[in-house]
Every structure is written in C-alpha cells, then in structure tokens.
C-alpha positions, 0 to 999 in steps of 0.5 A, a space after each residue: 763866702 759863697 756867692 747866691 744862686 745866679 739867676 735865669 734870665 730871660 730870653 737866653 741872656 746867660 747864653 749871651 753873656 757866655 757868648 761873650 766870654 767864650 769870644 773873648 776867651 778864643 780871642 785871648 787863646 788864639 793871640 796866645 797860640 800865635 805868640 806861642 807859635 813865635 816863642 814868646 816867653 816868660 819875662 819877655 814882651 807879648 807880640 805888640 799891635 804890629 802889622 806882624 801880628 796882625 797878619 798871623 791872624 787874618 792868615 789863621 781866621 782866613 783858613 777857617 773851614 769847619 762850622 758850628 751847626 748849633 750857632 753858625 761860628 767858623 774854625 781853622 780846625 776840626 779839633 778847634 770845632 770838637 773844643 767849641 761844641 763843649 760849649 753847647 752839650 756842656 761837657 767838660 772833661 778836663 778836671 782839676 786834680 787839686 780841686 776837682 773844678 772841670 774845664 772844657 778845654 785842657 787849655 783852661 785847665 792849664 791856665 787855672 792850674 797856675 792858681 794853685 802853683 801860684 805861677 805868673 810867668 808874664 810881668 808888666 815891666 811898669 808895675 810889676 804885676 804878674 799874670 797867668 797868660 800873655 794876652 792877658 798881660 797885654 790888655 793889662 798894658 793899655 792901663 800904662 800905654 792909655 791905649 784904648 783900641 775899642 770906640 763907640 759909635 755913638 758918642 766916639 768914647 773908647 775903651 781898652 777892652 771890647 767887653 767894656 764897649 759892649 757894656 757901655 753900648 747898652 746906655 745907648 740902646 737902653 738894652 738890659 737883658 738881665 732880669 731878676 726872677 724875683 721881681 722882675 727888675 732889669 740891669 744892663 750888667 750881670 755883676 749888677 744883677 748878682 749885686 740886687 739879688 742880695 736883696 732878696 737872699 739878705 746875704 751880705 758877704 762883705 763885713 767891717 773888720 772894725 765894727 763888724 757891720 756887713 754889706 751886700 757889695 764891697 763899694 758899700 763897705 769901702 764907703 762905710 770904712 771912711 766912717 772908721 779912717 775919717 777920710 773925707 775925699 769929697 770937698 765943696 768948693 764954695 765953703 770947703 766942707 768935706 763929705 763921705 760920698 760924692 752924693 752927700 756933697 752934691 746934695 750939699 751943694 744945693 745950700 748954695 745954689 738954692 736949686 729946689 726943682 721938685 715940686 709937690 703937686 698938693 701944696 706946692 712946697 719945693 724941694 732940692 732932691 727928688 727923695 725929699 719931695 717923695 717923703 713929703 708926699 706921704 704927708 698927704 697920702 698919710 701912708 705910714 707903711 713902718 711900724 715900731 713893734 714896741 709902742 706901734 708908732 708908724 713913720 713914713 721912711 724905715 730911716 725914721 723907725 730905726 731912728 725911733 726905735 733908739 728911743 726904746 733901746 737907749 743906743 747912742 752909737 755916734 761920740 762926739 770927738 771933743 767930748 763925752 756925749 753921745 748921740 742916736 743920730 749922726 746929723 744931731 752929733 755934726 750939729 753938735 760939733 759945731 758948738 766945738 768947731 764954731 763952724 757955720 757953713 750957711 751964710 745968709 746972701 742979704 747980710 752975711 750973717 752964718 748959722 750953723 744949721 740950714 734951717 736956722 738960715 731959712 727962718 733967718 732970710 724971712 727978716 730979709 724978704 717979709 715971707 710969713 708962710 704960716 698962717 692962722 686959719 681963724 683970722 689969717 694973720 700970718 708968721 715967719 715961724 710955726 711955733 709963734 702961729 701955735 702960741 698965737 693960737 691959744 688966743 683962739 683957744 680961749 675965745 672959741 675953744 671948740 672951733 680952733 684947729 689946735 687939738 684940745 686938752 684932754 678932760 680932767 685939767 679944767 684948772 691947768 686950762 684955766 691958769 693958761 688962760 689968765 697967763 696968755 700972752 697977745 703976742 705980736 706978728 713978727 
C-alpha cells in the first residue's frame, strides 16, 4: 500500500520536520558512537543516564569546531560537517543493494540493512523486544522504567521522548505548521495531515478482513473491528450500558445528566450535542445538500441520504442476534433487540417508570411536568404529543377547509373527505 504524495507545507514546515528528525538521528547516532567507543555489545545494556555517559557527551560537544554555513550548526569534525551538508544538498551517496533505497549517511545504510537481514541485536530484558540500535533500546526502556525526562514548561507534563514534548507544546502555542494544499486546513502533526489528505485522494488503505470495508486510518479500522468481535470497552457508570467508542458513551451520558448546552437561536430548542443543533438548524435554513439520484428526494445530512438509499437497494445489513429479522439502520436493530432483552435503560426521574427509548421517556415526563409543547395555531389549544395535535387539526379542517396549517388532500377524493368528516372524533386535550 503506497502512501499518498506528501503535501507541500507552508513556510518550509517540511524542512522543520526534517530538522527535528535529523536532530534526533544525530543525537541517537552520537549516543551510539559513545556506546561503541565503550564497547556496548549486543545483549548488553546500553549506557545508562549516568554521569559517565553525560561526561563523554559533554566532552564531545565541547570540541565542536566545524560550523555549517547554511544553518549555523556546529560539529566536532570536518567529516561530520560534510555528512550534515547532504541535508541541504539532498545528496544520498549510500545505496542499498537489496532494494535500491539511498541514504545520506553510511551509518543509516548500515541500520537499514538490518531490515533485510532481520538483525535486531539489542534486546529488552523486560519484554524481549529487539532493536537495531542501542539508542532505540534506551528510549524503549523508558516504557518499563517510567522515565520521562522531558518536561513541558507550561503545564509540567512529562514525556519519554523529546519529539513528543515538541508536539505537545503546540497545544499551548496553537501552532499548526502542516497545511493541506487542497483545502488549507492546518494540523499540529504531519501524521494528521497525511491522514487528512486521504479525504481528497479517496485512499482507504486499511481493509477489514471480515467484510472488506476499507478505512482511511488504522484507528477507524480498529474501532470497526469491534462490530465483528462484539467488544464494547466503554461502560456507563450509571446504567452499565456498554459502547464501542468513548464518544458514544459521552453522547449516552447526556441521557442521565439531561444536559443540553446547545440552543437554537431561532426557536430556542436545546440539544445535548453541537452536531444535533447543527443538524436541527438546517430545518430553519432549508439547506438540503444531499440528493438521492433514484427519486430526487433531498436530505440535510449524508447519513440520512445513505439510510434512505437502502429503500431503493433493499439492503438490510443489520441482523438481530435473537431472531432472523434484519434492519437497514443500526439504531432500529438496537431498539428491536430490547424486545428480546427486556432492556429499559431510560428511567423517569419522577416515578421510577422505565422505557426502552429516550423519546418515550421524554413524552412520559410531560405527565409530571405538565408541558404541552405542541400548540394549535388556530385556537391555541396545546398537546403533549404532536400526533394528538395533528388529529385535533382535523376539526379546523372541517370548519375552515382552506384556512388550516395542515396540507389539504388532493382533488378527486371528495367522497373520502366526506367520510372522514363524518367520523372525526373530537379528542380532549391530553
């Protein structure tokens, strides 16, 4: 699987990323050279963070006399400066005879050759993991020792690796040096940009071996695999319901807290999540960007369109684990399975009555609160549920057939309308 062409960064961020990597490689190389000078052999522990190693490094760095005219970096020998200059010239004179990959330094070629030989002479004595370099083993050992020598000067958070600290610092500075050349969106890490670019290229290199569904990043594949394995690692501490992702659990918790911090500026309706508010606001703006090419019906979200298209395809991918019934929507399957399990996760805070659906709980609680949000625009009468308002509106349809808020029936059905008028029931308000 080939990665997409890396995006060109603004303000030479690509060289900044290279510089970070080079600094780490030079530090790693320098440590390795110090350890080689002191005969660190495969199977032995690398030099610890002792005064001895620190002293050797200080002595080496104090001797730096050769300076790069391009970036001002200093080196201990002219040979090291010559190696460094290849960063600026792009020269890669050392080529692997196995795969043709070229390198700026012989040291990097030697490390690369271990990929082909499979050689990993430096072993962790805690978990047995092997490494091609003693310096990489040293960094790995911090997982076991818990050592985090790099500390953030803003919040005192500590990191095991200098690069992790640098990435973390961007949270405080707000720096997002990696910009997409397609849409201009910026990111704090090059890896995030790489994943984002796949939106534009359409590349989905991570494929599920169970159903062949593909994903643009590995994390999404890992989450998807839980659908097949049935693993739901996130548990609600209020009702013990389990979820595939932490975001699903967070969304669910609003059922218990009843928190709805996002309010519509047009009608005042409140929502537990911002995306619900954004979806709702399209009702007022009448924005329907997504159209079905089968019947030309339009929708406010792509998910609504996808769900609708299953009517045409007949697709019902969600099967009940208790019976043979299938559904086009995962939420409908969940609702159905509660018939088998008897699960009623939504509890009334007034009378302890429980419900399988949050909408049923919401309607029920209006008995206690006396809320009647559905009001007739003809006579001002209010109702607890919308369906009762619709039935009530038929009274006005008889009295004023051309002055009611519900749509009139199409012409050609006069007899049916007469029959309906005769059978209309004058329902009391609930």
